[in-house]
C-alpha positions as CSV (number, residue, x, y, z in Angstrom):
1,M,0.0,0.0,0.4
2,K,3.0,2.3,0.8
3,R,4.3,1.4,-2.8
4,N,1.3,2.4,-4.4
5,Y,1.0,6.1,-2.6
6,L,5.2,6.7,-3.4
7,I,3.8,6.1,-7.1
8,S,1.1,8.3,-7.1
9,I,3.1,10.9,-5.3
10,I,6.1,10.4,-7.7
11,L,3.9,10.6,-10.7
12,C,2.0,13.6,-9.3
13,F,5.2,15.7,-9.0
14,G,6.6,14.6,-12.3
15,F,2.9,16.0,-13.9
16,I,3.9,19.5,-12.3
17,F,7.3,19.2,-13.3
18,S,6.6,18.3,-16.7
19,F,3.4,21.3,-16.5
20,I,6.6,24.2,-15.5
21,S,8.9,22.7,-18.0
22,N,6.8,23.2,-20.9
23,E,6.0,26.7,-19.8
24,A,10.1,27.0,-20.2
25,L,10.3,25.3,-23.2
26,A,7.5,27.6,-25.3
27,G,8.9,29.8,-27.6
28,N,12.4,29.3,-26.6
29,K,14.4,28.3,-29.7
30,S,17.9,28.2,-30.4
31,E,19.6,29.4,-33.2
32,N,19.2,26.0,-35.2
33,G,15.7,26.2,-34.3
34,S,15.0,23.7,-31.3
35,K,13.8,24.4,-27.9
36,G,15.5,24.5,-25.0
37,F,15.0,24.8,-21.3
38,S,15.3,28.2,-20.1
39,I,15.2,30.3,-16.8
40,D,15.0,33.0,-18.3
41,S,11.9,32.0,-20.3
42,L,10.3,31.1,-16.8
43,M,10.8,33.7,-15.0
44,K,9.0,36.0,-17.5
45,N,6.2,37.1,-15.9
46,M,6.6,35.4,-12.9
47,E,4.5,36.3,-10.3
48,I,4.6,35.3,-6.4
49,D,0.7,35.1,-5.3
50,V,-0.7,34.8,-1.3
51,R,-4.1,33.9,-0.6
52,I,-6.0,33.6,2.4
53,N,-9.2,31.5,2.5
54,Y,-12.0,31.1,4.8
55,G,-14.7,28.5,4.3
56,F,-16.6,25.6,5.4
57,Y,-18.2,22.1,4.9
58,M,-20.8,21.8,2.4
59,H,-23.0,18.2,3.1
60,H,-23.3,16.8,0.0
61,H,-24.0,13.4,2.2
62,Y,-26.4,13.4,5.1
63,E,-23.8,10.9,7.2
64,M,-21.7,14.4,7.3
65,E,-24.1,16.7,9.2
66,G,-22.0,16.5,12.1
67,Y,-18.6,18.4,10.4
68,R,-20.2,21.6,11.2
69,A,-17.0,23.8,11.1
70,H,-15.7,27.2,9.9
71,F,-11.7,27.7,9.2
72,P,-9.0,29.2,7.1
73,M,-7.0,28.0,4.3
74,F,-3.6,29.3,3.4
75,E,-1.9,29.1,-0.4
76,V,1.2,30.5,-1.5
77,S,2.0,30.2,-5.6
78,L,4.5,31.2,-7.9
79,Q,1.8,32.3,-11.0
80,K,3.6,33.2,-14.6
81,Q,1.1,35.7,-16.5
82,T,1.3,34.4,-20.3
83,Y,2.0,37.2,-22.7
84,G,1.3,35.3,-26.1
85,K,4.4,33.5,-27.1
86,S,2.1,30.1,-27.8
87,Y,-0.9,30.7,-30.2
88,W,-3.4,29.2,-27.7
89,Q,-2.6,32.0,-25.1
90,T,-4.0,34.3,-27.4
91,C,-6.8,32.4,-27.9
92,F,-7.6,32.2,-24.6
93,N,-7.4,35.9,-23.5
94,Y,-3.7,35.5,-21.8
95,P,-4.3,33.2,-18.8
96,A,-1.9,32.8,-16.2
97,V,-0.7,29.3,-15.2
98,G,0.9,28.2,-11.8
99,V,1.5,26.1,-8.8
100,T,0.5,26.4,-5.7
101,A,1.2,24.7,-2.0
102,F,-1.9,24.3,0.4
103,Y,-3.1,24.1,3.7
104,S,-5.5,23.8,6.4
105,G,-6.3,22.8,10.1
106,M,-9.8,21.9,8.4
107,G,-11.9,23.0,11.1
108,N,-9.6,21.6,14.0
109,I,-11.9,18.1,13.7
110,D,-10.1,15.1,15.1
111,V,-11.8,12.8,13.2
112,M,-10.8,15.0,9.7
113,G,-7.6,16.1,10.8
114,K,-5.7,18.4,8.6
115,A,-4.9,19.0,5.0
116,F,-1.4,19.9,2.8
117,A,-1.5,20.0,-1.0
118,I,0.5,21.2,-4.1
119,Y,-1.2,21.8,-7.7
120,P,-0.9,23.2,-10.9
121,Y,-4.0,25.6,-11.6
122,I,-4.5,27.7,-14.7
123,Y,-6.5,31.0,-14.7
124,F,-8.7,32.0,-17.8
125,P,-9.6,35.5,-17.4
126,F,-13.1,36.6,-19.3
127,V,-12.5,40.1,-19.0
128,K,-9.0,41.6,-19.6
129,G,-7.5,45.2,-18.3
130,N,-6.7,46.3,-15.3
131,T,-9.3,44.7,-13.7
132,N,-10.1,41.6,-14.6
133,L,-12.6,38.9,-14.1
134,G,-12.1,34.9,-14.6
135,I,-12.2,31.3,-13.4
136,R,-9.5,29.8,-11.9
137,F,-8.7,25.9,-11.9
138,G,-6.3,23.5,-9.8
139,L,-5.7,19.7,-9.7
140,G,-2.9,17.8,-8.1
141,V,-1.9,16.0,-5.0
142,G,-3.3,16.2,-1.5
143,Y,-2.3,14.6,1.9
144,L,-4.8,14.7,4.7
145,T,-3.4,13.4,8.0
146,E,-6.7,11.2,9.1
147,S,-8.8,8.7,7.1
148,Y,-10.6,6.1,8.0
149,D,-10.1,3.1,9.9
150,H,-12.8,0.8,11.0
151,I,-11.3,0.6,14.8
152,E,-9.5,3.8,15.0
153,N,-11.0,6.6,12.8
154,P,-14.5,4.8,12.0
155,Y,-16.4,8.3,12.0
156,N,-14.6,9.5,8.9
157,I,-16.8,8.6,6.0
158,C,-15.5,10.8,3.7
159,I,-11.7,9.8,3.3
160,G,-10.9,6.6,3.0
161,S,-6.8,7.1,2.5
162,P,-3.9,9.8,3.4
163,I,-3.3,10.3,-0.5
164,N,-5.6,12.4,-2.1
165,A,-6.7,14.2,-5.4
166,A,-6.9,18.3,-4.5
167,A,-9.1,20.3,-6.7
168,S,-9.9,23.6,-6.3
169,I,-12.4,25.8,-8.4
170,T,-12.7,29.8,-8.3
171,F,-14.2,32.6,-9.7
172,D,-12.1,35.4,-9.4
173,I,-11.8,39.3,-9.6
174,S,-8.4,41.5,-9.2
175,H,-7.6,45.1,-9.9
176,R,-3.7,46.0,-10.7
177,F,-3.1,48.6,-9.2
178,S,0.6,48.8,-10.7
179,D,2.6,47.2,-13.5
180,K,4.1,45.0,-10.3
181,F,0.9,44.7,-7.6
182,K,-2.5,43.4,-8.1
183,M,-5.1,41.7,-5.5
184,S,-8.2,39.6,-6.0
185,L,-11.0,38.3,-4.4
186,F,-12.6,34.9,-4.6
187,G,-14.9,32.9,-3.8
188,G,-15.0,28.9,-4.9
189,L,-15.0,25.3,-4.3
190,Q,-12.1,23.3,-2.7
191,H,-12.4,19.0,-2.8
192,F,-10.1,16.3,-1.6
193,S,-10.8,12.5,-2.8
194,N,-9.5,9.9,-3.8
195,G,-11.0,8.5,-7.0
196,C,-12.4,5.3,-5.3
197,T,-9.1,3.9,-4.9
198,S,-9.7,3.5,-1.3
199,E,-13.5,3.2,0.7
200,P,-14.7,4.9,1.9
201,N,-14.7,8.3,-0.8
202,K,-17.3,10.6,-0.3
203,G,-14.7,13.3,-0.2
204,T,-14.7,16.8,1.2
205,N,-16.3,19.7,-0.2
206,V,-15.4,23.1,0.8
207,L,-17.1,26.1,0.5
208,K,-14.7,29.0,0.4
209,G,-13.8,32.6,-0.4
210,G,-10.7,35.1,0.1
211,I,-8.5,37.8,-0.7
212,S,-4.7,37.3,-2.4
213,A,-2.1,39.9,-3.0
214,A,0.5,39.2,-6.0
215,Y,3.7,40.2,-6.9
216,M,5.8,40.3,-10.2
217,I,9.3,39.9,-9.5
218,N,10.3,41.2,-13.0
219,E,9.3,44.0,-15.3
220,P,5.9,42.9,-17.4
221,V,6.5,41.6,-21.0
222,P,4.1,43.1,-23.6
223,Y,1.4,40.8,-24.7
224,I,2.2,39.3,-28.1
225,K,-0.9,40.0,-30.5
226,A,-2.2,36.9,-32.7
227,E,-1.4,38.1,-36.0
228,Q,2.4,38.4,-35.0
229,L,2.8,34.8,-34.7
230,N,2.8,32.7,-37.8
231,E,0.1,30.0,-37.5
232,K,-1.6,28.0,-39.5
233,R,-5.0,29.0,-40.1
234,T,-8.0,26.7,-39.4
235,I,-8.9,26.1,-43.2
236,E,-5.8,24.7,-43.4
237,Y,-6.3,21.9,-40.8
238,L,-9.3,20.8,-42.7
239,K,-7.6,20.6,-46.0
240,E,-5.2,18.4,-44.4
241,F,-7.0,14.8,-43.6
242,K,-3.4,13.3,-41.4
243,P,-4.8,11.4,-38.6
244,E,-2.4,10.4,-35.9
245,L,-2.3,7.0,-33.8
246,Y,-1.8,6.6,-29.9
247,V,-1.1,3.5,-28.1
248,G,-0.7,3.7,-24.2
249,L,-1.1,2.0,-20.9
250,S,-2.9,3.4,-17.8
251,Y,-2.3,2.0,-14.6
252,G,-4.5,2.4,-10.9
253,Y,-5.2,1.0,-7.7
254,K,-8.2,0.7,-5.7
255,N,-9.9,-1.7,-3.5
256,I,-13.6,-2.5,-2.9
257,D,-14.4,-3.0,0.6
258,Y,-13.4,-1.3,3.8
259,L,-12.1,-4.2,5.2
260,Q,-9.8,-5.1,1.9
261,K,-6.1,-5.2,2.9
262,D,-4.4,-4.7,0.1
263,Y,-4.9,-2.6,-3.5
264,T,-5.4,-4.1,-6.3
265,T,-3.9,-3.3,-9.8
266,V,-5.7,-1.9,-12.5
267,L,-4.3,-1.6,-16.2
268,D,-6.2,0.4,-19.4
269,L,-4.7,-0.4,-22.7
270,E,-5.5,2.2,-25.1
271,L,-5.2,2.7,-29.1
272,Y,-7.3,5.7,-30.8
273,A,-6.5,7.9,-33.8
274,M,-7.2,11.6,-33.4
275,E,-7.6,14.3,-35.9
276,Q,-6.6,18.2,-35.7
277,L,-9.9,20.2,-36.6
278,T,-8.7,23.8,-35.5
279,R,-6.0,24.9,-34.2
280,L,-6.9,24.3,-31.0
281,F,-9.0,20.9,-31.2
282,K,-8.5,17.3,-31.7
283,L,-11.3,14.9,-32.3
284,G,-10.9,11.2,-32.7
285,L,-12.3,7.3,-32.4
286,G,-10.5,4.8,-30.0
287,F,-10.3,1.1,-28.3
288,D,-9.7,0.2,-24.5
289,L,-8.9,-2.8,-22.8
290,V,-9.5,-2.5,-19.5
291,Y,-8.1,-5.3,-16.7
292,D,-9.5,-4.8,-13.1
293,R,-8.5,-7.2,-10.6
294,N,-11.2,-6.3,-8.6
295,D,-13.8,-7.7,-10.8
296,I,-12.3,-10.9,-10.0
297,L,-12.6,-10.6,-6.3
298,R,-15.8,-9.5,-6.3
299,N,-17.2,-12.5,-8.3
300,I,-15.2,-14.7,-5.4
301,K,-17.3,-12.8,-3.1
302,N,-20.1,-13.4,-4.9
303,G,-19.6,-17.3,-5.1
304,T,-18.1,-17.3,-8.7
305,E,-14.9,-17.4,-10.4
306,W,-14.2,-15.8,-13.7
307,T,-10.7,-16.4,-15.6
308,T,-8.6,-13.2,-16.5
309,I,-9.8,-13.4,-19.8
310,Q,-13.5,-13.5,-19.1
311,I,-12.6,-10.0,-17.0
312,L,-11.0,-8.4,-19.6
313,N,-13.3,-5.5,-20.3
314,P,-13.3,-4.0,-24.3
315,G,-14.7,-0.5,-25.1
316,V,-14.6,1.5,-28.1
317,H,-15.2,5.5,-27.1
318,V,-15.2,8.9,-29.1
319,A,-12.4,11.4,-27.5
320,G,-12.1,15.4,-27.7
321,E,-8.5,16.9,-26.8
322,L,-8.0,20.9,-26.1
323,L,-4.7,21.7,-27.1
324,M,-2.9,24.4,-24.8
325,G,0.7,24.3,-25.9
326,G,2.6,21.2,-24.7
327,T,-0.4,20.6,-22.0
328,S,-3.6,19.4,-23.2
329,F,-6.9,18.5,-21.9
330,M,-9.2,15.4,-23.0
331,F,-12.7,14.4,-22.6
332,V,-13.8,10.5,-23.2
333,V,-17.3,8.8,-23.9
334,G,-17.1,5.0,-24.6
335,K,-19.2,2.5,-24.3
336,H,-18.3,-1.0,-23.2
337,L,-18.2,-4.3,-25.0
338,G,-17.6,-6.9,-22.3
339,E,-19.4,-10.0,-22.5
340,Y,-19.2,-10.1,-18.5
341,M,-18.7,-6.9,-17.1
342,H,-19.9,-3.3,-17.5
343,T,-22.0,-4.5,-20.4
344,E,-24.8,-2.1,-19.9
345,E,-22.5,0.6,-18.7
346,S,-21.3,3.7,-20.7
347,Y,-18.0,5.2,-19.4
348,Q,-16.7,8.7,-19.1
349,R,-12.4,9.7,-18.9
350,L,-11.5,13.3,-17.9
351,G,-7.8,13.9,-17.6
352,L,-4.5,15.8,-18.4
353,K,-2.4,15.0,-21.2
354,I,1.2,16.5,-21.6
355,N,3.6,16.2,-24.3
356,L,6.9,14.8,-22.6
357,S,8.8,14.8,-26.3
358,K,7.8,14.8,-29.5
359,H,6.2,11.1,-29.4
360,I,5.7,10.3,-25.7
361,Y,2.8,11.9,-23.4
362,G,2.0,11.3,-19.7
363,K,-1.5,11.4,-18.5
364,V,-3.2,11.4,-15.5
365,T,-7.1,10.7,-15.8
366,L,-10.2,9.8,-13.9
367,M,-12.1,7.2,-14.8
368,V,-16.3,7.4,-14.5
369,H,-19.1,5.2,-15.1
370,Q,-22.9,6.4,-15.7
371,W,-21.5,10.1,-15.5
372,H,-21.2,10.0,-11.7
373,I,-19.7,7.2,-10.4
374,A,-15.7,7.4,-9.9
375,D,-14.2,3.9,-10.9
376,F,-10.1,4.7,-10.6
377,L,-7.9,7.3,-11.1
378,G,-5.2,6.8,-13.5
379,F,-1.6,7.3,-14.5
380,G,0.0,6.4,-17.9
381,L,2.6,6.7,-20.5
382,G,1.8,6.5,-24.4
383,F,3.3,6.7,-27.8
384,K,2.4,8.5,-30.8
385,L,3.0,6.2,-33.7
């Protein structure tokens, strides 16, 4: 079990490092045209952002009514204000990207413990100027000091493991008082759960609001307009039919019972083809083959024994990919075709994909059934053929 936690932490921090590296590589070309890592490129428009939150639990299950508390939360972030060196930045009105460190005492409730997290985020401005209005999404890894134990902590029905996914969404309004200094007001939701890795997994939702202050370390860089970038037009993509083939393997782990001691493996082999329709969007079709050892354990518990081949669960899907430089967001909608398991269920995957090289990519995805039932959190590597 400790090994699985370590794998999760290493992979999450690997994705954060890749997220930062892609920003440092973007638009930074050497004399021979190749891209190289540059601290100077990374530090352009870099800000230090401090956020003070105050919030309370949102009880999305009646069993959680006993957890009533109002409490502060604190965040310190390194944030980069993009300025258009990549085309996608101009299309999304020059968003900000960053990595934040989060801490909260979670109301000083012994059952819940304290929360620590680190996660990358992106801020999309709707209105751009001295006063900005926008939305910020963050997703990474969290550590909660208390989790469910049927003997020592039986009342924590929210969190089944110390390592969890940490997610944040806020609506922000900010005002820039000078070229280097701005302040913001924000409100939103903080979420912790383990993606059905370990039961119980009701998760915690905290409604929060707060104030932040950000200071730009160096002199600001002027915005680059889209017209200044030499990019293909959408019609050129539509004329060129060049589907891209990908093959990948995702690894996850979970248990299906409070008293299950060992975590079991979930593997998802995928093969899919994508066609780039516009500068920022790809659409494609794919095939999945899922192996979930929990299905074997579940059937043994129910008095039946199936072979590994019977448990293999194929599926077909439609995939969309929103391109943001070396990082992209993927959404998959599919249907299981297996003869034995989940035959009546649709499945969905929402994930973050990062290009590690020209042909190799990594990703983190959440598999969901029937649009609302979390199945497993997968970490994957793939290859562009």
